[in-house]
C-alpha positions as CSV (number, residue, x, y, z in Angstrom):
1,X,157.1,199.7,-12.2
2,X,154.0,199.6,-14.8
3,X,151.6,196.8,-13.9
4,X,149.3,194.9,-16.4
5,X,146.2,197.2,-14.8
6,X,148.1,200.2,-15.9
7,X,148.9,201.5,-12.5
8,X,152.5,202.1,-11.4
9,X,153.6,200.3,-8.4
10,X,156.8,199.9,-6.3
11,X,158.0,196.5,-5.4
12,X,160.5,195.5,-2.9
13,X,161.6,192.0,-2.4
14,X,164.2,191.4,0.6
15,X,165.6,188.1,1.2
16,X,168.0,187.7,4.3
17,X,170.7,185.5,4.1
18,X,173.1,185.1,7.3
19,X,176.5,183.6,6.4
20,X,178.9,182.8,9.4
21,X,182.3,181.9,9.3
22,X,183.5,179.2,11.6
23,X,187.2,178.2,11.7
24,X,187.7,174.1,10.9
25,X,190.5,172.6,12.4
26,X,191.8,169.9,10.1
27,X,194.2,166.8,11.6
28,X,196.6,164.7,9.7
29,X,195.0,161.5,8.8
30,X,198.2,159.4,8.6
31,X,199.2,160.5,12.1
32,X,202.4,161.2,11.2
33,X,205.0,163.5,12.7
34,X,203.7,167.0,13.2
35,X,206.6,168.4,12.5
36,X,206.1,167.8,8.5
37,X,204.7,170.2,6.5
38,X,201.1,169.6,6.0
39,X,199.5,169.0,2.3
40,X,197.3,172.0,1.3
41,X,193.9,169.6,2.2
42,X,195.3,169.1,5.8
43,X,196.3,172.5,6.6
44,X,194.0,174.7,8.9
45,X,192.1,177.2,6.6
46,X,192.6,180.9,6.9
47,X,191.9,182.2,10.5
48,X,189.4,184.5,10.9
49,X,190.8,187.4,13.0
50,X,187.6,190.0,12.4
51,X,184.5,188.8,10.8
52,X,183.2,190.8,7.9
53,X,179.6,192.3,7.3
54,X,176.9,189.8,6.9
55,X,175.9,188.9,3.5
56,X,172.2,190.0,2.6
57,X,170.2,189.3,-0.6
58,X,171.4,188.0,-4.0
59,X,173.2,190.4,-6.5
60,X,175.4,189.5,-9.7
61,X,176.7,191.3,-12.3
62,X,175.5,190.4,-15.6
63,X,175.4,191.8,-19.4
64,X,172.9,193.0,-21.5
65,X,172.5,190.5,-24.0
66,X,168.9,189.9,-24.9
67,X,169.5,186.5,-24.5
68,X,166.0,184.5,-24.7
69,X,164.7,187.4,-26.2
70,X,165.6,187.9,-29.5
71,X,168.8,189.4,-28.5
72,X,169.5,193.1,-29.3
73,X,171.0,193.9,-26.0
74,X,173.3,196.8,-25.7
75,X,176.3,195.2,-23.7
76,X,176.2,197.1,-20.7
77,X,177.6,195.6,-17.7
78,X,174.6,195.8,-14.9
79,X,174.6,195.0,-11.1
80,X,171.2,192.8,-10.8
81,X,169.8,192.7,-7.6
82,X,166.9,190.1,-6.4
83,X,164.3,193.1,-6.6
84,X,165.4,193.5,-10.3
85,X,164.2,190.2,-11.9
86,X,161.0,189.1,-12.7
87,X,159.6,185.7,-14.3
88,X,158.8,185.4,-18.1
89,X,157.2,182.5,-19.6
90,X,157.3,181.1,-23.3
91,X,154.6,178.7,-24.4
92,X,154.5,176.2,-27.5
93,X,151.9,173.4,-27.6
94,X,151.4,172.1,-24.5
95,X,154.6,173.2,-23.0
96,X,155.1,176.3,-20.9
97,X,158.7,177.0,-19.9
98,X,159.6,179.7,-17.4
99,X,162.7,182.3,-17.1
100,X,164.3,184.6,-14.6
101,X,164.6,187.8,-16.5
102,X,165.8,191.6,-16.1
103,X,165.3,194.6,-17.9
104,X,168.2,196.6,-19.0
105,X,168.3,200.2,-17.6
106,X,170.3,201.5,-20.5
107,X,168.0,200.3,-23.2
108,X,164.9,198.5,-22.0
109,X,165.9,195.0,-23.5
110,X,165.2,191.8,-21.4
111,X,167.5,189.1,-20.8
112,X,167.2,185.7,-19.5
113,X,169.6,184.6,-16.5
114,X,170.9,181.1,-16.7
115,X,171.5,179.2,-13.7
116,X,169.6,181.6,-11.0
117,X,169.4,180.1,-7.6
118,X,165.9,178.5,-6.3
119,X,165.2,181.7,-4.2
120,X,165.9,183.8,-7.0
121,X,163.5,182.0,-8.9
122,X,160.9,182.2,-6.3
123,X,161.1,186.0,-5.9
124,X,160.9,186.4,-9.8
125,X,157.6,184.5,-9.6
126,X,156.4,186.7,-7.3
127,X,156.9,189.7,-9.5
128,X,155.7,187.8,-12.7
129,X,152.4,189.5,-13.1
130,X,153.7,192.7,-12.2
131,X,156.0,193.7,-15.3
132,X,155.1,194.3,-18.7
133,X,157.2,195.3,-21.6
134,X,157.0,198.9,-22.6
């Protein structure tokens, strides 16, 4: 990545999130006959036979649209990970708005991500000063 000082740096941001699966048991609220089929809300959820791999980080499939940056995206579908995002800003008078943004690997256009979780915004903020438009 090209930094504002003209040097190239490699930046990796890793976020560890642990997701656990614990079965929940439901009981009938009306204490009616247990031989009657339960409604979907009263059934026991799907049982876990073998737990899967632990989920780490954040990633999302996003389209290169150029949203928030004048458009012009190429329409490529990209798997954007937390290490690919950075914060951009827009200032008008006394107000500054901040955006979580990624750069398309196909065309180089920047696209803002709407609704990114807080920890993704924090990771983007760390990389704000390290990215530059080519």
